C-alpha positions in Angstrom: 49.2 -93.2 -89.4 50.3 -91.0 -86.5 53.7 -91.4 -85.6 53.5 -89.8 -82.1 51.0 -92.4 -80.9 52.1 -94.9 -78.7 50.7 -98.9 -79.4 50.8 -101.8 -77.3 53.5 -103.6 -78.1 53.2 -106.8 -80.7 54.6 -109.7 -78.9 57.5 -111.6 -81.2 57.7 -114.7 -79.6 55.9 -117.4 -78.7 54.0 -118.6 -75.7 56.3 -120.9 -74.9 58.7 -118.1 -74.3 56.4 -115.8 -73.0 56.7 -118.6 -70.3 60.1 -118.8 -70.1 60.5 -115.0 -69.9 57.7 -114.7 -67.2 55.9 -112.5 -69.5 53.0 -114.4 -70.0 50.6 -110.9 -69.0 52.8 -109.5 -72.3 51.8 -112.5 -74.3 48.3 -112.4 -73.8 47.3 -109.3 -73.7 49.6 -108.8 -77.0 47.2 -111.8 -78.7 44.3 -109.6 -77.4 45.2 -107.1 -79.8 45.7 -108.9 -82.6 42.2 -110.8 -82.3 40.7 -107.6 -82.1 43.3 -106.3 -85.0 42.0 -109.4 -86.5 38.0 -108.6 -86.3 38.6 -105.2 -87.1 40.2 -106.2 -90.7 36.9 -108.4 -90.7 35.4 -105.6 -90.5 36.7 -103.7 -93.4 36.1 -106.8 -95.9 32.9 -106.9 -95.1 32.2 -102.9 -95.3 34.5 -101.8 -98.0 32.8 -102.9 -101.2 31.2 -99.6 -102.0 33.4 -97.0 -99.4 37.0 -95.9 -99.5 39.3 -98.6 -99.2 42.8 -96.3 -98.9 40.7 -94.2 -96.1 39.9 -97.7 -94.3 43.6 -98.8 -94.1 44.5 -95.8 -92.8 42.4 -95.9 -90.0 43.3 -99.2 -89.4 46.6 -98.4 -89.3 46.1 -95.4 -86.7 43.8 -97.5 -84.1 46.6 -100.7 -84.4 49.4 -99.1 -85.3 52.2 -100.5 -88.6 53.4 -103.4 -86.9 50.7 -105.1 -85.5 48.7 -105.0 -88.9 51.6 -106.1 -91.0 51.6 -108.8 -88.3 48.2 -110.0 -88.8 48.1 -109.8 -92.4 50.9 -111.2 -93.0 50.3 -114.0 -90.8 47.2 -114.7 -92.8 48.8 -114.6 -96.1 51.7 -117.2 -95.2 49.1 -119.3 -93.4 47.5 -119.3 -97.2 50.5 -118.7 -99.8 50.0 -122.6 -100.9 46.5 -122.0 -101.7 47.9 -119.3 -104.4 45.1 -116.9 -103.3 47.4 -113.5 -103.1 49.6 -111.9 -106.0 52.8 -112.8 -105.5 54.2 -109.4 -104.9 51.7 -109.9 -101.5 52.8 -113.2 -100.9 56.9 -112.2 -101.2 56.4 -109.4 -99.1 54.3 -111.2 -96.0 57.3 -114.2 -96.5 60.1 -111.0 -95.6 57.6 -110.9 -92.1 59.4 -113.0 -89.0 55.9 -114.9 -87.7 57.2 -117.7 -85.4 55.4 -121.0 -85.1 53.3 -120.6 -82.1 51.9 -124.2 -81.3 50.9 -125.6 -77.6 49.4 -129.0 -76.8 49.1 -129.9 -81.0 47.2 -126.1 -81.1 48.4 -123.5 -83.9 47.9 -120.4 -82.1 48.8 -117.8 -85.1 45.6 -119.5 -86.5 43.4 -117.7 -84.0 44.5 -114.6 -86.2 43.6 -115.8 -89.4 41.5 -113.4 -91.2 38.5 -114.7 -92.8 37.0 -112.7 -95.4 36.8 -112.3 -99.2 40.1 -112.8 -99.9 39.8 -110.7 -103.3 39.3 -108.0 -100.9 42.1 -108.7 -98.4 44.9 -108.6 -101.2 43.5 -105.6 -102.3 43.9 -104.4 -98.5 47.7 -105.8 -98.8 48.0 -103.8 -101.5 46.8 -100.8 -100.0 48.7 -101.5 -96.9 51.9 -102.2 -98.8 51.9 -98.1 -100.3 50.9 -97.0 -96.6 54.1 -98.7 -94.9 
């Protein structure tokens, strides 16, 4: 990961927080980056069955930065913890990441960032990510 590269910041609050703080543009821009990161991870899950996973995770970190990649992946792992799809180590790691509940009008906005794909491959992505950060 390029330590000198500047990445668009992850908005740490909820939509309600952004509204109160008059940071809606920052929130919406961060949301778009989160969605792009999610899509990139899904692409990795689709194409990396036979390619270099380590290189793919490195590129993901280079493109989106550690903070956003961790946020999007931890959000997914936390969401599915009750399913026991991920290793206990990965669930514990994700549980340490603060992701506030983000509901608006009955919609869980964090659900927009849930990665869809092969869970066993995603578990391997998390393993690789944890070794790189």
